[in-house]
C-alpha positions in Angstrom: 229.3 103.7 79.5 225.8 104.6 79.5 223.6 102.6 81.8 221.3 100.1 80.1 217.3 100.2 81.0 217.5 96.7 82.9 220.3 97.8 84.9 218.7 100.8 86.7 215.3 98.7 87.0 217.7 96.2 89.2 219.1 99.1 90.9 215.5 100.1 92.1 214.6 96.4 93.0 217.8 96.3 95.1 216.7 99.8 96.8 213.0 98.4 97.4 214.1 95.1 98.8 216.7 97.2 101.1 213.8 99.2 102.8 211.5 96.3 102.9 214.1 94.4 104.7 214.7 96.6 107.7 210.9 96.6 108.3 210.2 92.6 107.8 211.1 90.3 110.8 214.3 87.9 110.3 214.1 85.0 107.9 212.7 81.7 109.7 210.4 84.0 112.1 206.8 84.1 110.8 204.4 86.4 111.4 202.2 86.0 114.6 199.5 85.5 112.2 200.6 82.7 110.2 201.7 80.9 113.5 198.3 81.0 114.5 197.0 79.6 111.1 199.4 77.0 111.0 198.2 76.0 114.8 195.0 76.4 114.1 195.5 73.9 110.8 197.6 71.6 113.1 194.6 71.4 115.3 192.3 70.5 113.2 194.3 67.3 112.0 194.4 66.5 115.7 190.7 66.6 116.0 190.6 64.4 113.0 192.9 61.9 114.9 191.1 62.1 118.2 187.7 61.0 116.2 189.5 58.2 114.3 191.0 57.2 117.7 187.3 57.1 119.2 186.2 55.0 116.4 188.6 52.2 117.4 188.2 49.9 120.1 191.4 51.0 122.5 191.0 47.4 124.2 189.9 44.1 123.4 186.0 43.3 123.1 184.7 42.2 126.3 182.6 38.7 126.2 179.2 38.5 126.2 177.7 38.4 129.6 180.8 38.4 131.2 180.8 40.6 134.6 183.4 43.2 132.8 180.4 44.5 130.6 178.8 46.1 133.7 181.8 47.8 135.0 181.7 51.7 135.8 177.4 51.6 135.9 176.7 54.2 138.2 172.8 53.8 137.9 170.1 51.5 136.4 166.6 52.2 135.1 164.2 49.8 134.9 161.9 48.8 131.9 159.1 46.3 132.1 157.9 45.5 128.8 154.0 45.9 128.4 152.4 42.4 129.7 149.9 40.5 127.2 146.3 40.6 128.6 146.6 37.0 129.3 149.5 37.6 131.4 147.6 40.3 133.4 144.5 38.2 133.5 146.4 35.6 135.6 147.5 38.1 138.4 150.7 39.3 137.6 150.5 43.3 136.6 153.2 45.6 134.9 153.3 47.9 137.8 153.8 45.6 140.7 156.7 43.8 138.2 158.4 47.1 138.2 157.9 47.9 141.5 159.3 45.2 143.0 162.4 45.2 140.6 163.1 48.6 141.5 163.3 48.1 145.3 165.1 44.8 144.7 167.5 47.2 143.1 167.3 49.9 145.6 167.6 47.2 148.7 171.0 46.0 147.5 172.1 49.8 147.0 172.1 50.4 143.4 171.0 53.5 142.1 167.8 53.7 140.1 166.8 56.4 138.1 163.6 57.6 136.3 163.1 57.1 132.5 164.9 60.1 130.6 163.3 61.5 127.6 165.3 61.0 124.3 167.9 63.3 123.2 169.3 64.2 120.2 172.6 62.5 118.8 175.9 64.6 118.7 175.5 66.1 115.0 171.7 66.3 115.1 168.9 68.7 116.0 166.0 68.1 118.1 164.5 66.2 115.1 167.5 64.1 114.3 168.6 65.6 111.0 172.3 65.8 110.8 174.0 68.8 111.3 177.4 69.8 110.3 180.2 69.9 113.0 182.0 73.0 114.3 185.6 72.7 115.4 186.0 72.6 119.2 186.3 76.1 120.3 187.9 75.5 123.4 190.9 73.5 121.5 191.1 76.0 119.3 191.8 78.9 121.5 195.0 77.0 122.0 195.8 78.4 118.8 196.7 81.7 120.5 199.1 80.4 123.3 201.9 82.6 124.4 204.6 80.0 123.6 204.8 76.9 121.7 205.8 75.0 125.2 202.1 76.1 126.6 200.7 75.2 123.1 202.2 71.8 122.8 201.3 71.2 126.6 197.7 72.3 125.9 197.3 69.8 123.0 198.8 67.2 125.0 196.4 67.8 127.7 193.7 67.3 125.0 194.6 64.0 123.7 195.1 62.7 127.0 191.3 63.3 128.5 189.5 60.0 128.7 186.9 59.2 126.3 183.3 59.8 126.9 181.8 56.8 128.9 178.0 56.6 129.6 177.6 55.7 133.3 174.2 54.4 133.1 172.2 51.6 131.5 168.6 50.1 130.9 167.4 46.4 132.8 164.7 45.4 130.5 162.3 42.8 131.5 160.1 41.0 128.8 157.7 38.5 130.1 155.2 36.1 128.3 152.9 33.1 128.7 151.1 31.0 126.6 148.1 29.7 128.8 145.9 26.6 128.8 142.6 27.4 130.5 141.6 23.9 130.4 144.2 22.3 131.9 144.9 25.0 134.4 148.8 25.7 133.4 150.8 28.1 131.8 153.9 27.9 129.9 156.1 30.8 130.6 159.2 32.9 129.5 161.2 35.7 131.5 164.0 37.5 129.6 165.9 40.3 131.7 169.1 42.0 129.8 171.1 45.1 129.9 171.3 47.4 127.8 174.2 50.4 127.3 175.5 52.3 124.9 178.1 50.5 122.7 180.7 51.0 119.8 179.4 49.9 116.0 182.4 49.1 113.9 180.0 49.0 110.9 179.4 50.0 108.4 180.7 53.4 109.8 182.2 53.9 113.3 179.0 55.3 115.6 177.2 54.9 119.0 174.4 52.6 119.4 172.4 50.8 122.1 173.1 47.0 122.5 172.4 44.1 125.0 175.9 43.3 127.0 174.0 41.4 129.5 171.1 38.8 129.4 169.3 35.7 131.1 166.5 34.5 130.4 164.2 31.1 132.1 161.1 29.2 130.8 159.2 27.2 132.7 155.6 25.7 133.7 153.3 26.8 136.4 149.5 26.5 137.4 147.6 29.4 136.7 146.9 29.7 140.5 150.3 30.5 141.4 151.2 32.1 138.0 151.9 35.5 139.9 154.9 33.6 141.1 156.4 34.1 137.8 157.5 37.4 139.3 160.0 35.4 141.6 161.7 33.8 138.7 162.6 37.8 137.3 163.6 38.3 140.9 166.3 35.8 140.6 167.5 36.7 137.0 167.9 40.1 138.8 169.7 38.6 141.9 172.1 37.0 139.0 172.6 40.6 137.5 173.1 42.3 140.9 175.5 39.7 141.9 177.6 40.2 138.5 177.1 44.3 139.1 179.1 44.2 142.3 181.7 41.7 141.0 182.6 43.8 138.2 182.3 47.0 141.0 183.6 45.7 143.9 183.9 49.4 145.4 180.2 49.6 145.1 179.4 46.8 147.2 178.1 47.5 150.5 180.4 46.9 153.6 178.1 44.5 154.9 177.1 41.6 152.7 174.0 39.9 153.8 174.3 36.2 154.5 171.2 35.8 151.9 169.6 37.6 149.1 166.2 37.0 150.1 164.6 39.6 152.3 163.2 38.7 155.7 159.4 37.9 156.1 157.6 40.9 156.4 159.8 43.9 155.7 158.6 46.4 153.8 161.2 47.5 151.3 159.0 49.3 148.7 156.1 51.4 148.3 154.2 52.7 144.9 151.4 54.7 145.3 148.9 56.4 142.0 145.6 57.6 141.8 144.4 54.5 140.5 145.9 51.9 142.9 149.0 51.6 146.1 151.5 48.3 145.7 154.2 47.6 148.5 156.9 44.9 148.5 156.8 43.4 151.6 159.4 40.2 152.0 159.6 38.9 148.3 155.9 39.6 147.6 154.3 42.3 145.9 151.1 43.1 147.4 148.1 45.3 147.4 145.4 46.3 150.1 143.1 43.2 151.2 146.1 40.8 149.9 147.2 38.2 152.6 150.5 36.8 153.6 151.0 34.3 155.7 148.1 35.1 157.6 148.9 38.7 157.7 146.3 40.8 156.0 147.2 44.1 154.1 144.9 46.7 155.7 146.1 50.0 154.4 149.3 51.4 152.2 150.2 54.6 153.2 153.1 57.0 151.2 155.8 55.7 153.5 154.0 52.9 155.7 151.9 49.9 155.6 149.1 48.9 157.9 149.0 45.3 158.8 146.4 42.9 160.7 146.6 39.6 161.9 144.6 37.8 164.7 142.6 40.7 165.4 146.2 42.7 166.3 146.7 45.7 163.8 150.4 47.6 163.6 152.2 49.6 161.1 156.0 49.5 159.5 157.7 51.8 157.9 160.3 51.4 155.0 162.9 48.8 156.3 161.7 48.6 159.8 162.7 45.7 161.2 159.5 43.1 161.1 157.0 43.0 164.0 157.1 40.0 165.9 153.9 39.0 165.0 155.6 37.7 161.5 157.0 34.9 163.3 
């Protein structure tokens, strides 16, 4: 019987398949490149899942102004908003208020940081233009793992990483007033709020800066005593400090002071500039020539203050026990 053409073609295909079969890997064992490609695709899915997880709240929301909003804060930046001319006219200077609050925080062992320059958000360049996100290269390197076990372990460790958390925030202070020159009184408002990165859920998940703790005070004061409004701000800052240590007990000083008010005459802060020099003495922010309880501030140096009372002069360095002349 003469073979048909299609019979000859089938034989040729079988022979070719037999030859290729001797070189190919057993069925069910894909080539290394295919494994890496499948792993990479899987990792891209992992990245998507992680981003979705980060966009969700892992825990119930913390109520506004509870101590819990301050947990994990490592440092604080103080920002005193610009004061109106009428406030500065009656003896309350922005520089003095700033120095007093920073000294108050440092005196209670809270780290104070200087203002930081603005940085571009993730996915944006220095001009704030959105850029395409590239896959995490470190994670993608897991695609070349030697075994499935090491691959799975690497992915597991990545997923178990804690979410990025900001360790600093801003203590923002605003003081405003309405003055009645004829009556010699002023109505004032002091507002202190703590700002930190928060997670917004709408319109789409993203991070922003929001107020999570705030306390305000309003009142009346004579124009002669208007500078005492700084003490009202100090009382609010004391409340913030108490809540801070309640939320971070491990950061609280071992020896808790019996009173939050520093001893009379204790020098707790010095701020010097080309234009002026100020110091924090007890609960007062003073300049050269000012008088406290009969003690005159003669000279403010870089690390000490020179005082005079009843013809006697002495100097005190930062946090040095007050001289007996203060009694």
